[in-house]
C-alpha positions as CSV (number, residue, x, y, z in Angstrom):
1,M,55.3,9.1,6.6
2,A,58.7,7.5,5.8
3,F,59.1,3.8,5.2
4,T,60.0,1.8,8.2
5,P,63.0,-0.6,8.3
6,R,60.6,-3.5,8.4
7,F,58.9,-2.2,5.2
8,R,62.2,-1.9,3.5
9,R,63.0,-5.5,4.3
10,V,59.7,-6.7,2.8
11,L,60.2,-4.6,-0.3
12,T,63.8,-5.9,-0.6
13,A,62.4,-9.4,-0.4
14,L,59.9,-8.6,-3.2
15,L,62.8,-7.2,-5.2
16,A,65.1,-10.1,-4.5
17,G,64.2,-11.9,-7.8
18,G,67.4,-10.4,-9.1
19,F,68.9,-10.6,-12.6
20,L,67.6,-14.1,-13.6
21,A,64.0,-13.3,-12.7
22,G,64.3,-9.9,-14.4
23,A,65.6,-11.5,-17.5
24,A,62.9,-14.1,-17.6
25,A,60.2,-11.5,-17.0
26,M,61.6,-9.3,-19.7
27,A,61.6,-12.1,-22.2
28,S,58.0,-13.0,-21.2
29,A,57.0,-9.3,-21.6
30,Q,58.5,-9.2,-25.1
31,R,56.7,-12.3,-26.2
32,G,53.5,-11.0,-24.6
33,F,53.0,-8.1,-27.0
34,F,51.9,-10.7,-29.6
35,R,48.4,-12.2,-29.4
36,S,48.1,-15.8,-28.7
37,R,45.3,-18.2,-28.0
38,M,42.8,-16.8,-25.5
39,R,43.3,-18.1,-22.0
40,Q,41.2,-17.2,-19.0
41,P,42.9,-16.8,-15.7
42,T,42.0,-19.2,-12.9
43,I,39.9,-17.4,-10.2
44,H,39.7,-18.8,-6.7
45,N,37.5,-16.4,-4.7
46,A,37.7,-16.6,-0.9
47,S,34.5,-16.6,1.0
48,Y,33.6,-13.3,2.7
49,N,34.6,-13.3,6.4
50,G,34.9,-9.5,7.2
51,Q,38.7,-9.4,6.6
52,F,39.8,-6.9,4.0
53,T,40.0,-8.6,0.6
54,F,41.2,-6.9,-2.5
55,V,38.7,-7.2,-5.3
56,R,39.5,-6.9,-9.0
57,V,36.6,-6.4,-11.4
58,N,36.3,-8.7,-14.4
59,Y,34.4,-7.8,-17.5
60,T,33.8,-8.6,-21.2
61,H,36.3,-6.8,-23.5
62,W,35.9,-5.5,-27.0
63,E,37.5,-7.5,-29.8
64,G,41.3,-7.3,-29.5
65,G,41.3,-6.9,-25.8
66,D,43.3,-10.2,-25.4
67,W,46.3,-8.6,-27.1
68,Y,48.6,-9.4,-24.2
69,Q,49.5,-13.1,-24.1
70,G,45.9,-14.0,-24.9
71,Q,44.8,-12.8,-21.5
72,P,41.5,-10.8,-21.1
73,A,42.1,-7.1,-20.7
74,W,40.8,-7.0,-17.1
75,S,43.3,-9.6,-15.8
76,H,46.8,-8.1,-16.7
77,G,49.0,-8.6,-13.7
78,Y,46.4,-10.6,-11.8
79,P,46.8,-11.7,-9.0
80,V,50.5,-10.9,-8.5
81,A,50.2,-7.1,-8.5
82,E,47.6,-7.0,-5.7
83,Q,49.2,-9.8,-3.7
84,N,52.4,-7.7,-3.5
85,L,50.4,-4.6,-2.6
86,M,48.5,-6.4,0.2
87,R,51.8,-7.7,1.6
88,I,53.0,-4.1,1.7
89,M,49.7,-3.0,3.3
90,N,50.2,-5.5,6.1
91,E,53.7,-4.4,6.8
92,V,53.0,-0.7,7.0
93,S,49.6,-0.9,8.7
94,Y,47.3,-3.0,11.0
95,L,44.8,-3.6,8.2
96,G,45.3,-7.4,8.3
97,A,44.4,-7.9,4.7
98,R,44.3,-11.2,3.0
99,A,47.6,-11.3,1.2
100,D,47.2,-14.3,-1.0
101,D,43.4,-14.4,-1.6
102,I,42.6,-11.9,-4.3
103,N,39.0,-12.0,-5.4
104,S,37.7,-11.2,-8.9
105,L,34.0,-10.4,-9.4
106,A,31.8,-9.0,-12.1
107,L,30.2,-5.7,-11.3
108,D,26.7,-7.2,-11.3
109,D,27.7,-10.0,-8.9
110,P,25.8,-9.4,-5.6
111,E,28.9,-10.4,-3.7
112,L,30.6,-7.1,-4.7
113,S,28.4,-5.2,-2.3
114,K,30.3,-6.8,0.6
115,Y,33.6,-5.2,-0.3
116,P,34.3,-1.5,0.1
117,V,36.9,-1.1,-2.6
118,A,36.8,-2.3,-6.2
119,Y,39.7,-2.2,-8.6
120,I,39.4,-2.2,-12.5
121,I,42.0,-1.8,-15.2
122,E,42.3,-1.5,-19.0
123,V,39.0,0.3,-19.2
124,G,39.7,1.3,-22.8
125,W,38.7,-2.3,-23.6
126,W,35.7,-2.4,-21.3
127,Q,32.5,-3.5,-23.1
128,M,29.9,-2.5,-20.5
129,R,26.6,-4.3,-20.2
130,E,23.5,-2.6,-18.9
131,P,23.3,-4.7,-15.7
132,E,26.9,-3.7,-14.9
133,A,26.0,0.0,-15.3
134,V,23.1,-0.4,-12.9
135,A,25.1,-2.4,-10.4
136,L,28.1,0.0,-10.4
137,R,25.8,2.9,-9.9
138,E,24.3,1.3,-6.8
139,Y,27.7,0.2,-5.6
140,I,29.0,3.8,-5.7
141,R,25.8,5.2,-4.1
142,K,26.1,2.8,-1.2
143,G,29.6,4.0,-0.5
144,G,31.8,1.8,-2.6
145,F,35.1,3.3,-3.8
146,V,36.5,2.5,-7.2
147,I,40.1,2.6,-8.4
148,V,40.7,2.7,-12.1
149,D,44.2,1.9,-13.3
150,D,46.4,0.8,-16.2
151,F,44.6,2.9,-18.7
152,K,46.1,3.9,-22.1
153,V,45.3,6.6,-24.6
154,R,43.3,5.6,-27.6
155,G,45.5,4.0,-30.3
156,F,48.5,3.5,-28.0
157,G,50.9,0.9,-29.3
158,G,49.2,0.5,-32.6
159,G,45.8,0.0,-31.1
160,M,46.7,-1.9,-27.9
161,G,45.1,0.9,-25.9
162,G,41.6,0.0,-27.0
163,G,39.0,2.7,-27.0
164,G,41.0,4.9,-24.6
165,W,39.4,7.7,-22.6
166,E,36.4,7.9,-25.0
167,N,35.3,4.3,-24.3
168,F,35.6,4.8,-20.5
169,E,33.7,8.1,-20.5
170,N,30.9,6.6,-22.6
171,N,30.6,3.7,-20.1
172,M,30.6,6.1,-17.1
173,R,27.8,8.2,-18.6
174,Q,25.7,5.0,-18.5
175,V,26.6,4.5,-14.9
176,L,26.2,8.2,-13.8
177,P,24.4,10.3,-16.3
178,G,25.8,13.8,-16.2
179,V,29.0,12.7,-14.5
180,R,31.9,15.1,-14.5
181,F,35.6,14.2,-14.3
182,F,37.8,16.6,-12.2
183,E,41.5,16.9,-12.6
184,M,43.1,15.9,-9.3
185,N,45.9,17.8,-7.6
186,V,48.3,16.8,-4.8
187,A,46.3,18.8,-2.2
188,H,43.5,16.3,-2.2
189,P,43.2,14.2,1.0
190,I,43.6,10.9,-0.9
191,F,47.3,11.8,-1.4
192,H,47.7,12.3,2.3
193,S,45.6,9.5,3.8
194,F,48.6,7.6,4.9
195,F,51.8,8.6,3.1
196,E,52.5,12.2,2.3
197,I,52.6,12.3,-1.5
198,K,54.2,15.5,-2.6
199,S,54.0,15.3,-6.4
200,L,51.9,13.6,-9.0
201,D,54.7,13.6,-11.5
202,V,54.9,9.9,-10.9
203,P,57.2,7.3,-12.6
204,Q,55.8,6.0,-15.9
205,A,55.7,2.3,-16.7
206,Y,55.6,2.6,-20.5
207,N,53.1,5.2,-21.7
208,S,54.1,8.5,-23.2
209,G,53.7,11.9,-21.6
210,R,52.7,12.6,-18.0
211,A,50.3,10.5,-15.9
212,I,46.8,12.1,-15.5
213,F,44.8,11.7,-12.3
214,R,41.1,12.4,-12.4
215,G,38.3,12.0,-9.9
216,V,34.5,11.5,-9.8
217,Y,32.8,13.1,-6.8
218,E,29.4,12.6,-5.1
219,D,26.9,14.9,-6.8
220,N,29.7,16.2,-9.0
221,D,30.8,18.3,-6.0
222,P,34.6,18.3,-5.2
223,A,33.7,19.3,-1.7
224,K,32.0,15.9,-1.2
225,R,33.3,12.3,-1.2
226,L,35.6,11.2,-3.9
227,E,33.9,8.1,-5.3
228,M,36.4,7.1,-8.0
229,I,40.1,7.7,-8.6
230,I,41.3,7.4,-12.2
231,N,44.9,6.8,-13.1
232,Y,44.9,7.6,-16.8
233,N,47.9,7.3,-19.3
234,T,49.8,5.3,-16.7
235,D,50.0,1.9,-15.1
236,I,50.7,2.1,-11.4
237,S,50.0,-1.6,-10.8
238,Q,52.8,-2.6,-13.2
239,F,55.3,-1.5,-10.5
240,W,53.5,-3.7,-7.9
241,E,53.5,-6.6,-10.3
242,W,57.1,-6.3,-11.4
243,S,58.5,-5.4,-8.0
244,G,60.0,-8.9,-7.7
245,T,61.8,-8.9,-11.0
246,G,64.3,-6.1,-10.9
247,L,62.8,-4.5,-14.0
248,R,61.8,-1.3,-12.3
249,P,63.9,1.0,-10.1
250,I,63.3,0.7,-6.3
251,D,62.5,4.4,-5.8
252,D,59.9,4.3,-8.6
253,T,58.3,1.2,-7.1
254,N,58.2,2.9,-3.7
255,E,56.1,5.7,-5.2
256,A,53.7,3.3,-6.9
257,Y,53.2,1.4,-3.6
258,K,52.6,4.7,-1.7
259,L,49.7,5.5,-4.1
260,G,48.2,2.1,-3.8
261,V,48.3,2.2,0.0
262,N,46.8,5.7,0.1
263,Y,44.0,4.7,-2.3
264,I,43.0,1.7,0.0
265,M,43.2,3.8,3.1
266,Y,41.1,6.6,1.6
267,G,38.5,4.1,0.4
268,L,38.2,2.5,3.8
269,T,37.9,5.8,5.7
270,H,35.6,7.9,3.5
């Protein structure tokens, strides 16, 4: 599916920050690689009303997880990245998502069960608690779909990547004992659930090497439902977050939005 003229107008508006916004964001990004006083983001969760609401998972991170501007690891880009994605969703589909109300919930918050798609990032820093493991297991078994993003290799940037894949895998073995992680390829239906994605050689925000896509399936059977999509060694959401700054090329941003739209559509239909 090609982008419509209306979509292009919306994306142009998001990209209209121009040189000044881009320069300001670049300066902020440069400052952000140094730790500062811990600061918790303000969360204003909208009450459930049946309308699609994007949910980002919050969690406790290991020591050092507040490396970026003092923000907890789970919150990087919150809520701007998903607000931009929801605006795109509403322009290309009839989903009617809340564009400004972005909820953030802990995995063991009973409210999470009301929402079919959950999004979690920087899982190399994720310090899982046992109640979270139990709650995530039940969420997945009841049909919840999980998107994992912004996930660095261990030791990236002098330790800014946290525990990397190893930490995430250890956590997931608490959630789903015996879990297997399957390499994804472009033939999977998730890459064709709305836009036709023809290659997984996607633009990289800052990590080295190629992006890696892995999946977790029901009963470890790739013929069954995909329960979790994992974007490893890449940061798709950074393109959503920075799409109003001029810091990322439009074509690369388009591809990142296509992935986000497809993930949501797959999660809602499977």
